[in-house]
GUTIVEX-55071 format. One record per residue: residue in three letters; x, y, z of N, C-alpha, C, O, CB in turn. Coordinates in steps of 0.1 Angstrom, whole numbers, plus 5000, padded with zeros to 4 digits. Glycine has a CB too. Example, Ala and Ser with C-alpha at 12.3 -4.5 7.8 and 13.67 -1.06 7.14 Angstrom:
ALA513249435078512349555078513249675078514249675085511349555090;SER512849785071513749895071512950005079513450115080514149945057;
This chain:
MET134862662992134662592979134462442982135062382991135962602970;ASN133462382975133162242977134262162972135062202964131862202970;ARG134362042978135461952975135561912960136661912954135361822983;ASP134361892954134361852940134661962930134861942918133061792936;GLN134762092935135062202927136562242929137062332922134162322930;SER137262172937138662212941139562182929139362092922139062142953;PRO140562272928141562252917142262112919142662052909142662362917;ALA142462072932143161942934142361832928142961732922143361922949;MET141061832930140161722924140261722909140261622902138761732929;LEU140261842903140361852889141661802883141761732873140162002884;ARG142761832890144061792886144161632887144761572878145261852895;LEU143661582898143661432900142861362889143361272883143061402913;ALA141661412886140861352875141461362862141461272853139461412875;ALA142161482859142761502846143961412844144261352834143261642844;ALA144761392855145961302855145461152853146161082845146761312867;SER144361122859143860982858143360962844143660852838142760962868;MET142661062838142261052824143361042814143360962805141361172821;ALA144461122816145561122807146260982808146560932797146561232811;GLY146460922820147060792820146260692814146760602807147260762835;THR144960692816144060592809144060612794144060512787142560612815;ALA144160732790144160752775145460692769145460632759144160902772;ILE146560712776147860652772147860502771148260442761149060702780;GLU147360442782147260292782146360242771146660142765146860242796;PHE145160302769144260252759144760292745144460222735142860312761;TYR145560392744146160422731147060302727147060252716147060552732;ASP147860252737148660132734147760012729148159942719149460092746;PHE146659992736145859872733145159892719145059802712144759852744;PHE144660012717143960032704144860042692144460002681143160162705;THR146160082694147060082683147259942678147259922666148460142688;TYR147259842687147359702682146059662675146159592664147559612694;GLY144859712679143659672673143559722658143159652649142459722680;THR144059852656144059902643145059832634144759802622144360052643;ALA146159802639147159732631146659592628146959542617148559722639;ALA145959522638145459392635144459392623144459302615144759332648;ALA143659502623142659512612143259542599142759502588141659612616;LEU144459612599144959662586146159582581146159552569145359802588;VAL147059542589148359482584148959362590149659292584149359592584;LEU148559332603149259222610149059092604149959002604148859222624;GLY147859062598147658932592148658912581149158802579146258932587;ARG148859012573149759002561151158982565151958912559149559122552;LEU151559062576152959062579153458952588154558902587153259192587;PHE152558892597152958792606152258652603152758552609152558832620;PHE151258652594150658522591150558522575149458502570149258512597;PRO151658542568151558552553151158422546150758422535152858602548;THR151358302553151158182546149658142546149258052540151958072553;ALA148858212554147358192554146658262543147258362538146858232568;SER145458222541144558302531144258432537144458452549143258222528;PRO143758532529143458662535142458652547142558722557142858752524;LEU141358562545140458542556141058492569140958542580139258462552;MET141858382567142558312578143558402584143858402596143158182574;GLY144258482576145258582581144558682590145158722601145958652570;THR143458732586142658832594142258762607142358822618141458882586;LEU141658642606141258572618142458552628142258562640140658442614;ALA143658512622144758492631145258622638145558622649145958432622;ALA145158732630145558862636144558902647144958952658145558972626;PHE143258872645142258902655142358812667142058842678140858892649;ALA142858692665143158592676144258652685144058642697143558452670;THR145258702679146358762688145758892695146158922706147558802679;PHE144858962688144159072694143359022706143359092717143159142684;GLY142758912705141958852716142858812728142358812739141158742712;ILE144058772725144958732736145058842746145158812758146358692731;GLY145058962742145159082751144059082761144159122772145259212744;PHE142859052756141659042765141758932775141358942786140359032756;ILE142258822770142358702779143358732790143158692802142858582772;ALA144358812787145358852797144758952807145358972818146558902791;ARG143859032803143359142812142759092825143159162835142259222804;PRO141958992826141558952839142658902848142658922860140458832838;LEU143658842842144858802849145658922855146058922866145858712841;GLY145659022846146259152851145459212862146059272872146359242840;SER144159192862143259252872143559182885143559242896141859232869;MET143859042885144158972897145459012903145559032915144158822894;LEU146459032894147759062899147859212904148259232916148759052887;PHE147359302896147359442900146359472911146459562919147259532888;GLY145259402910144159412921144759382934144459452944142959332918;HIS145559272935146159242948147059352952147059392964147059112946;ILE147859412943148659522947147859642951148159702962149559572934;GLY146759672944145959782948145259772961145059862968144859802937;ASP144759642964144059622977145059602989144659623000143159502976;ARG146259562986147259542997148259662999148459703010148059422994;LEU148659722988149759832988149259962985149860062988150859792979;GLY148059972978147560102975147160112960147660042952148460212978;ARG146260212957145760232943146960292935147060262923144560322943;ARG147660382941148660462934149760372928150160392916149360562943;PRO150360272935151360182928150860112916151660082907151860082938;VAL149560082915148960022904149160102891149460062881147459982906;LEU148860232893148960332882150260332876150460352863148460462886;ILE151360332884152660342879153160212872153660212861153660372890;SER152960092879153459972874152659922861153259872852153359862884;SER151359942861150659902849151059982837151059932826149159912852;LEU151260112839151660192827153060152822153260152810151660342832;LEU153960122831155260082827155259952818155859942808156160062839;LEU154459852823154359732816153759742802154259692793153559622824;THR152559812802151859822789152759902779152759872767150559892791;GLY153360012784154160092775155360022769155660032757154660222782;ALA156059942777157159872773156759762763157459742753157959802785;ALA155659692765155259592756154859652743155059592732154059512762;THR154159762743153759822730154959872722154959852710152859942733;VAL155859932728157059972720157759852714158259862703158060052730;ALA157859742722158459622717157759572705158459512696158559522728;VAL156459582704155759532692156259612680156459552669154259552693;GLY156459742681156959822670158359782666158859832655156859962673;LEU159059712674160459672670160559522665161659482662161359682683;LEU159459452665159459312662159859292647159459362638158059252664;PRO160559182644160759142630159459072626158759012634161959042629;THR159259082613158059012607158258872604159458822605157559092595;TYR157258802599157458662595158558642584159258542584156158602590;HIS158658742575159658732564161058732570161958672564159458852555;ASP161258802581162558812587162858712598164058662599162758952594;ALA161858662605162158572617161358442616161558362625161758642629;GLY160558432606159758302605158758282616158258382620160758182605;PRO158558162620157458132630157758202643156758222651157357982632;ALA158958242646159258312659158558442660158158492670160758332661;ALA158258512648157658642648156258642654155958722663157658692634;PRO155358552649154058552655154058512669153158552677153058462647;LEU154958422673155058382687155358502696154858522707156058272689;LEU156358582692156758702699155558802700155358862710157958762693;LEU154858812689153758902688152658862698152158952706153158902674;VAL152458732699151458682709151858712723151158762732151158532707;GLY153158692726153758712739153658862744153258892755155158672740;LEU153958952734153859092738152459142739152159232747154559172727;ARG151559082731150159122732149659082746148859152752149259062721;PHE150058962751149658912764150159012775149359042784150258772766;LEU151359062774151959152784151159282783150959352793153459172781;GLN150859322771150059452769148659432777148259522784149759482754;GLY148059322775146759302782146959292797146059332804146059182776;LEU147959232801148259212815148359352822147759372833149559132818;GLY149059442816149159582821147859652821147559722831150259662813;LEU147159642810145859712809144859662819143959732823145359702795;GLY144959532822144059472832144159542846143159542853144359322834;GLY145259592849145459662862145059812860144759882870146859652867;GLU145159862848144960012846143560062850143460152857145260042832;TRP142559992845141160042847140860052862140360152867140159952840;GLY141159942870140759952884141560062891140960132899141159812890;GLY142860072889143660172895143160312892142960402901145060162892;ALA142960342879142560472875141160512880140960622884142560482860;MET140160422880138860452884138860472899138160562904137860332881;LEU139560392907139560402921140260522926139760582936140160282928;ILE141360562920142060682924141160812923141260902930143360702916;THR140160802913139260912911137960892920137660982927138860922896;ALA137360772919136060752926136260762941135360812948135560622922;GLU137360722946137560722961137960862966137960882978138560622965;HIS138360952957138561092961137361172959137261282966139761152953;ALA136461132951135361222947134261222957134061132965134761172934;PRO133561342958132361352968131261262962131061242950131961492969;ALA130461212971129461112967128461162957128061092948128661062980;HIS127961292959126961342950127461372936126661412927126261452956;ARG128761372934129361392920130361282916131161302908130061532920;ARG130161162922131061062919131061012905132060992899130860942928;ALA129861002899129760952885130361062876131061022866128260932881;LEU130161182879130761292870132261282870132861282860130261432874;TRP132861282882134361282883134861152877135961142872134761302897;SER134161042879134660912874134560902859135060812853133860792880;SER133760992853133660992838134961052832135161022820132461082834;PHE135861112840137061162834137961052829138261042818137861252844;PRO138360952838139160842833138360752823138960682815139660762845;GLN137060762824136260682815136260732801135960662791134760662820;THR136560862800136760922786138160902781138460922769136461072786;GLY139060852790140460822785140560722773141260752764141260762797;PRO139760612773139760522762139360592749139960562738138860412764;THR138460692750138060762737139260842732139560842720136860862740;ILE139960912741141160992737142260902732142860932722141661072749;GLY142460792739143460692734143160642720143960632712143560582744;PHE141860612718141460562705141660662694142160632683139960512705;LEU141260792697141360892687142860922684143160942672140661022692;LEU143660922694145060942692145660832683146460852674145860952705;ALA145360702687145860592679145460592665146260572656145460462686;ASN144160612663143660612649143960742641144060742629142160592649;GLY144160852649144560972642145960962636146261002625144561092652;ILE146860902644148260872638148160772627148860792617149160812649;ALA147360672628147160572617146560642605146960612594146260452621;LEU145660732607145060802596146060892589146160902577143860892600;ALA146860962597147861052591148860972583149361012572148661132602;LEU149260862588150160772581149560722568150160702558150660652589;SER148260682569147560632557147460732546147560702534146160592561;VAL147360862550147260972540148561002534148661032522146561092546;THR149661002542150961052537151860942531152760972524151661112549;LEU151560812534152360702529151560622519150360602520152860612541;ASP152260562509151660472501151560332508152160312518152360452487;ARG150860242502150560112509151860032511152059972522149660022500;ALA152860042502154059972504154860032516155459952524154959982491;GLN154960162517155660222528154960192541155560172551155660382526;PHE153560192541152860162554153160022558153359992570151360182552;LEU153159922549153459782552154959762556155259682564153159692540;ASP155859842550157259832553157659882567158259812575158059902543;TRP157260002570157660062583156560152589156660182601158860142581;GLY155660202581154660302587153860252598153460322607153760352576;TRP153460122598152660062608153360062622152660052632152259922604;ARG154660072622155460062634155360192642155560192654156860022631;VAL155160302635155360442641154360452653154860502664155060542631;PRO153060422652152260432664152760362677152560402688150860392661;PHE153360242674153960172686155160242692155360242704154360032681;TRP155960302684157060382689156660502697157260532707158060422677;VAL155560562692155060682699154660652713154660732722153860742691;ALA154260522715153860482729154860502739154560532751153460332728;GLY156160492736157260512745157260652751157360682763158560482739;LEU157060752742157060892746155860922755155960992765157060982734;LEU154660862751153460882759153560822773153160882783152260832752;ALA154260712774154460642787155260732796154960742808155060502785;VAL156260792791157160882799156260992805156361032816158360932791;ALA155461052796154661162800153661122811153361192820153861222788;GLY153061002809152060952818152660922832152060952842151460822813;LEU153960872832154560852845154860982852154760982865155960772842;LEU155161082845155461212852154161262858154161322869155961312842;LEU153061252851151761292857151361212869150861262879150661282846;ARG151461082868150960992879151860992891151360952902150860852873;SER153161032890153961032901153561132912154061122923155461052897;ARG152761222908152361332917150961302924150561392932152261462909;LEU150361192921149061162926149161112941150161052944148261062918;GLU148161152949148161102963147260972964146460952956147561212972;GLU147560902974146760782977145360822981145160932986147460692988;THR144360732979143060762982142660762997143360683004142060672974;PRO141660843001141260833015140760703020141060653031140160943018;ASP140060633011139560493014140660403017140560323027138660443003;PHE141660393009142760303012143560343024143960263032143660293000;ARG143760473026144460513038143760473051144360443061144660673038;ALA142460483050141660443062141760293064141860243076140160473060;LEU141760213053141960063054143260033060143359953069141760003041;ALA144360103056145660073060145860113075146460043083146660143052;ALA145260223079145360273093144660183102145060163114144760413094;GLY143560123098142760033106143059893105142459803111141360053104;GLU144159863098144559723095143459633090143259523094145159663108;ALA142659693081141459633076141659573062140659533055140259723076;ARG142859583057143159533043142959383042143259303052144559573039;ALA142459333031142359193029143659133027144559183020141459163016;SER143959013033145258953032145358883018146458883012145458843043;LEU144358823013144258763000143058812993142058742993144358603000;PRO143058932986141858992980141158902970139958892970142259122974;LEU141958832962141358752952140558632958139458602954142458692942;ALA141158572968140458462975139158512981138158442981141358402986;GLU139258632987138058682993136958722983135758692985138358813001;VAL137358772971136458802960135758672955134558662953137158872949;VAL136558562953136058442948135058372958134058322955137158342945;ARG135458382971134658322981133358402984132258342985135358312994;ASP133458532985132258612989131558692978130358732980132758703000;HIS132258712967131658802957131658742943131558812933132358932957;TRP131758612942131758542929130558572920130658592908131958392930;ARG129358572927128158602919128158742913127758772902126958582928;LEU128658842921128758982917129658992906129459072896129159072929;VAL130858922906131858932895131258882882131358942872133058852899;LEU130558772883129958712871128858802865128758812853129358572874;LEU128058862874126958942869127559072863127059112852126058982881;THR128559132869129159252863129859222850129759302840130159322873;ALA130459102849131059072836130059052825130259102814131958942838;GLY128958982829127958962819127259092815126859112803126958862824;ALA127059182825126359302822127159392813126559462805126159372835;LEU128459392814129259482806129759432793130359502785130459532814;SER129559302791130159232779129559292766130259292756129859082779;PHE128359332766127759382754128459512749128559532737126259412756;GLY128859592759129559722755130859692748131159762738129759802767;TYR131659602752132859562745132559512731133159542722133559452753;ALA131459432730131059372717130759482707131259482696129959282719;VAL129959582712129559692703130759782699131059812688128459782709;PHE131559812709132759902707133659842697134159902687133459932720;TYR134059712698135059652689134459612676135159592666135659532696;THR133159592675132459572662132659702654132959692642130959542664;VAL132359812660132459942653133959982650134260022639131860052661;THR134759962660136160022658137159922652138159972646136660062671;THR136959792652137959702648137359612636137959612625138359612659;TRP136259542639135759452629135259522616135559482605134659362634;SER134559632618134059712607135159762598134959782586133059822612;LEU136259802604137359852597137959742587138159772575138559892606;ALA138059622592138459512584137459472574137759452562138859392592;TYR136159462578135059422569134859522558134759492546133759402577;GLY134859652561134659752552135759762541135459782529134459892558;SER136959752545138059762536138259642527138559652515139359792543;GLU138059522533138359392526137159342518137359292507138759292536;HIS135959352523134759302517133959402509133359372498133859242527;LEU133959532513133159632507133959722498133359792490132359712517;GLY135259712499136159792491136159942494136460032486135759782477;VAL135759972507135760112511137160152515137860082522134760132523;ASP137560272511138860322514139060322529138260372537139160462508;ARG140260272534140460262548140460402555140160412567141760192551;THR140860502548140960642553139460692556139260752566141560742544;VAL138560662547137160692549136560622561135860682569136360662536;LEU136960492562136460422574136960472587136260492597136860272572;LEU138260502587138860562599138260692603137960712615140360582597;VAL137960772594137260902597135960882603135560942613137260992584;CYS135160792596133760762601133860712616133060752624133060662592;ILE134760622618134860562631135260662642134760662653135860442631;MET136260742638136760852647135660952651135560992662137960922641;VAL134860992641133761082644132761012654132361082664132961122631;ALA132460892652131560822661132060802675131360832685131260682656;VAL133360772676133960762690134060902696133860912708135460702688;THR134361002689134361142694132961172700132861232711134761242683;ALA131961142693130561162698130361092711129661152720129561122687;SER130760972712130560902725131360962736130960972747130960752723;GLY132561012733133361082743132761202748132761232760134761102738;LEU132261282739131561412743130261382751129961462760131161492731;ALA129661272749128361242756128661182770127761182778127561142748;THR129861132772130161062785129861142797129161102806131561012785;PRO130361272798130061352811128661382812128161402823130861472811;LEU127861392801126461422802125761302808124861322816125861462788;VAL126061182803125561062809125861052824124961012832126060932801;ALA127061082827127461072841126661172850126361132861128961102842;LEU126461292845125661382852124261332855123661342866125561522845;ALA123661262844122361202846122361092856121461072864121861152832;ALA123461022857123660912866123660962881123160892890124860822863;ASP124261082883124261132896122961182901122661192913125261252897;ARG122061212891120661252894119661142894118761132903120261362885;LEU119761052885118760942883119160812888118260722889118460942868;GLY120460782890120860652895121660582884121660622872119760572898;ARG122460482888123360412878122560312870122760302858124460352886;ARG121760232877121160112871120160152859120160082849120360032881;PRO119260252861118360292850119060322837118660282826117560412854;LEU120160392838120960422826121560302819121560292807121960532829;CYS122060212828122660092823121660012815121959952805123260012834;LEU120460002821119359922814118959992801118759922791118159912823;ALA118960122801118560202789119560172778119260162766118460352792;GLY120860172782121960152772121760012765121960002753123260162778;CYS121459912773121259772767120159772757120259712747121059672779;VAL119059832761117859842752118159912739117859872728116659902759;ALA118860022740119160102729120060022719119860032707119860232733;VAL121059952724121959872716121159762709121359732697123059812724;ALA120259692717119559582711118659632699118459562690118659522722;LEU118159752700117259802690118059852678117459862667116459912695;TRP119359882679120059942668120959842660121559882650120960052674;MET121259722665122259642658121859602644122759592636122459522667;PHE120559572641120159542628120359662618120859642607118759482627;PRO119859782623120059892614121559922612122059962601119460022620;LEU122359902623123859922621124459842610125159892602124559892635;VAL124159712610124759622600124159652586124959652577124359472604;GLY122959682585122359722572122959852567123359852555120859742573;LEU123259952575123860072571125360052567125760112557123760182582;LEU126059972575127359942571127559872558128359902550128059852582;HIS126659772555126759692543126459782530126759732519125759582543;THR125859892532125659982520126960032514127060052502124760102523;GLY128060042522129260092518129260242515130260292510129660022505;ARG128260312519128060452516128560522529127960502540126660492513;PRO129560612528130160672540129160742549129160722561131160772536;ALA128160812544127260892552126360792560126060822572126360982543;LEU125960682554125060592561125860512571125360482582124460492551;MET127160472567127960402577128260492589128160442601129360362571;LEU128460622587128660712598127460722607127660722619129060852592;LEU126260732601125060732609124960602618124660612630123860742600;GLY125260492612125160362620126160362631125860322642125460252611;PHE127460412628128460412639128160502650128260472662129860442632;VAL127660632647127460732657126360682666126460692679127060862650;VAL125260632661124160592670124560472678124160472690122860562661;ALA125260382673125760262680126660312692126560262703126560172671;MET127560402689128460442700127760532711128160522722129560522694;LEU126760602707125960682717125160582725124960602737125060782710;ALA124560482719123860382727124760312737124460282748123160272718;PHE125960282732126960212741127360292753127460242764128260182732;VAL127560432751128060512761126960542772127260592783128560642756;ILE125660522769124660532779124960452791124760492803123260502773;THR125460332789125960242800127360272804127560282816125760092795;PHE128260282795129660282798130060422804131160432809130560252787;GLY129260522802129560652809129260642824129660742831128760762802;VAL128660542828128260522842129060432850129260452862126760482843;VAL129660332844130360222851131560262859131960192868130660112841;GLY132160372856133260422864132960442878133760432887133860542858;ALA131660482881131160502895130460372899130560342911130260622896;TYR129760312890128860202894129660082899129360022910128060152882;LEU130660032892131459912896132159932910132059852918132459882886;PRO132860042912133460062925132460062937132760012948134360192925;GLU131260112934130260122945129659982948129159962959129160222941;LEU129759892939129259762941130159672950129659582956129159682928;TYR131359712952132359632960132759702972132959822972133559592951;GLU132959632983133459692995134959732993135659672985133359603007;ALA135359833001136659892998137859792999138859812992136960013008;ARG137759703008138959613011139259522999140359472998138659523023;VAL138259492990138559412978138059482965137959422955137759282979;ARG137959612966137359692955138259692943137759672931137159832959;CYS139559702945140459712933140459572925140459572913141859742937;THR140459462933140359332926139059302920138959272909140759222936;GLY137959322928136659282924136159362912135759302902135659292935;ALA136259492913135759572902136559552889135959542878135859722906;ALA137859542890138759522878138559392872138559382860140159542882;VAL138359282880138159152874136859142867136859092856138259042886;GLY135859192873134559202866134559272853134059232843133459252875;TYR135159392853135259472841136059402830135659412819135959612845;ASN137159352834138059292824137659152819137959112808139459282829;LEU136959082828136358952824135258982813135058892804135758872836;ALA134559092814133659132804134359152790133759122780132859262808;GLY135559192791136359212779136659082772136659082759137659282782;VAL136858972779136958842773135658802766135758752755137458742784;LEU134558822773133258772768132858852756132358802746132258782779;GLY133058992756132559072746133659122736133359142724131959192752;GLY134859152741135859202732136759112725137059122713136759292740;ALA137159002732138158912726137458822715138058792705138658812736;VAL136158792717135458692708134858762697134758712686134458622716;THR134358892699133558952689134158972675133558932665133159092694;PRO135459022674135959022660136058892653135858882641137359092660;LEU136358782661136458652655135058602651134958552639137058552665;VAL134058622659132758572656132158652644131558602635131758592668;ALA132358792645131858872634132558842621131858842610132059022638;THR133858822621134558792608134058652602133758642590136058782611;ALA133858562611133358432606131858442602131458382592133458322617;ALA131058522609129658532605129458612592128358612586128858602616;ALA130458692588130358782577130858712564130958782554131058912579;ARG131158592564131658522552130558522542129358502545132058372556;GLY130958532529129958542518129758682514130358782519128658482522;ASP128858702504128658832498127358902503127159022500128558812483;GLY126558832511125358892515125558982527126658992533124358792519;THR124459052531124459132543124759042555124058942557123159212545;PRO125759082564126058992575125159002587125459052597127459022580;TRP123858962585122858972595123258882608122858912619121558922590;GLY124058782606124558702617125258792627125158762639125458592613;VAL125958892623126658982632125559052641125759072653127559082625;ALA124559102634123459172642122759082652122459122663122459232632;VAL122558952648121958862657122858842669122358842681121658722650;TYR124058822667125058802678125058922687125058912700126458782673;LEU125159042682125259162690123959192698123959232710125559292682;THR122759162691121559182698121459082710120959122721120359162689;GLY121858962708121858862718122758902730122358882742122258732713;MET123858962727124759012738124159122746124259122758126059062732;ALA123459212739122759322746121659262755121459312766122159422736;LEU120859162751119859112759120359032771119859032782118959012751;LEU121558962769122158892780122658992790122358972802123458812775;SER123259102786123659212796122459272803122559302814124459322788;LEU121359292796120159352802119659262813119359312824119059362791;GLY119659132811119259042822120259052834119759042845119258902817;CYS121559062832122459072843122259202850122259202863123859072838;PHE122059312843121759442850120559442859120459502869121759552840;LEU119559362854118259352862118559282875117759302885117259272854;LEU119559202876119859132889120859212898121159162909120459002885;LEU121359322893122259402901121459512908120459562903123359472892;PRO121959562920121259662927121659802923122659822916121559652942;GLU120859902927121160042925122260082936122160022947119960132926;THR123160162933124260202942124360352945125260392953125560142938;ARG123560432938123760572940123660612954122660582961122660652931;PRO124660682960124560722974123360812977122960892968125860792979;ALA122760802989121560882992121861032991121061112988121060853006;VAL123161072994123561212994123461262979123361382978124961232999;ALA123461172969123361222956122061272952121861352943123761112946;VAL120961232960119661282958119461432962118961512954118661192965;ARG119961462974119861602979121061632987121161602999118561612987;PRO122161682981123361722988123061813000122261902999124361782978;ALA123861793010123661873022124062013019124962043011124561823034;ALA123362113025123662253022124962293028125462233038122462343028;ASP125662383021126962433025126662523038126062623036127662503014;PRO127262483049126962563061127762693061127362783070127362483073;SER128662713052129362843052128562953047127662933039130662833044;PRO128663073052127863193047128163223033129263193028128163313056;ALA127163273026127263303012128263413010128463462999125863343006;
């Protein structure tokens, strides 16, 4: 049996995917709450617009913390191993998420409440900053070269599962509770659930083995003594290019999943349940497409698909905003689904592409910092920019201009990056064993 068909590889990829889903569930739970209730509960003295902006600002704090988490956990991953990163990052993110669900609101604690909220969101982002690098490397470094993109798509679908779980719980609460109940205690439930999920994730990850690449580094005493310093000195251009290349994907994802939820419910008067269903269908479509894109990347290469994703997003942003502004569920759904499929043409590939761009001794730090710095450029700023650009009663074309510009910026960065598909991916060696 080939290595990529072995039950051990399947168990490893599934455990990595489950852990990523749990960590991103924690992160997305906050995003949904920011769009629906946090402005009112933690910034009640502001106007509705300013309250929403303040809630999205705390949402952005998590993205700012993610590159710092990449530096911290990247050092652990490159010095001590990929496996310790998976355990420690999950513990930190899970604990911070549960704590958000226990926070007093502004009514109970005054100005201390939003300050505590900001601090916990920072810790949440810090933990997630280490998650992606650890989860991707534990899979990519175990996977055979000619199927690396496919196996790396498992943890890359984790965010989709985490998002659906977070929003599925929010949707169930929205349907079963009235608005007063949801504002009083219902919004806290998804944060409490994070504690149970974290325990399950720890049980899964405790059984994973260290990667062959790191074991080889440790055996040969080839580990970087200061991985971050080495990345800054020798790979700073690569980090900036990967951050710029991936920033458009964050912008599109959080426009669809976070900003449109707030815009549709507050400005267009669309029921939040309808919006959640439309968004969840679109995210599901992107999750189902991820392994198909990864298979194509193993055959055609990483860079061509990344370029195609940027072009597809650039062409769809004006139709997306126009369809959203109609307020008609069927048209909004069409806009969301096509946008998410365009997004995943690129993001279904990066689980293999980024690790291949960096040498093994600094891979955990370099790949994770580039990936999470893109989150600052595309994810932290986008809800704020989009909310400000959508002021007034007209169609928010400024949002489309911003997103199209982000896609073109990313296209330029990808054009400057090399192809990394291993030569073995073109024509795998024949199995010497008899049939």
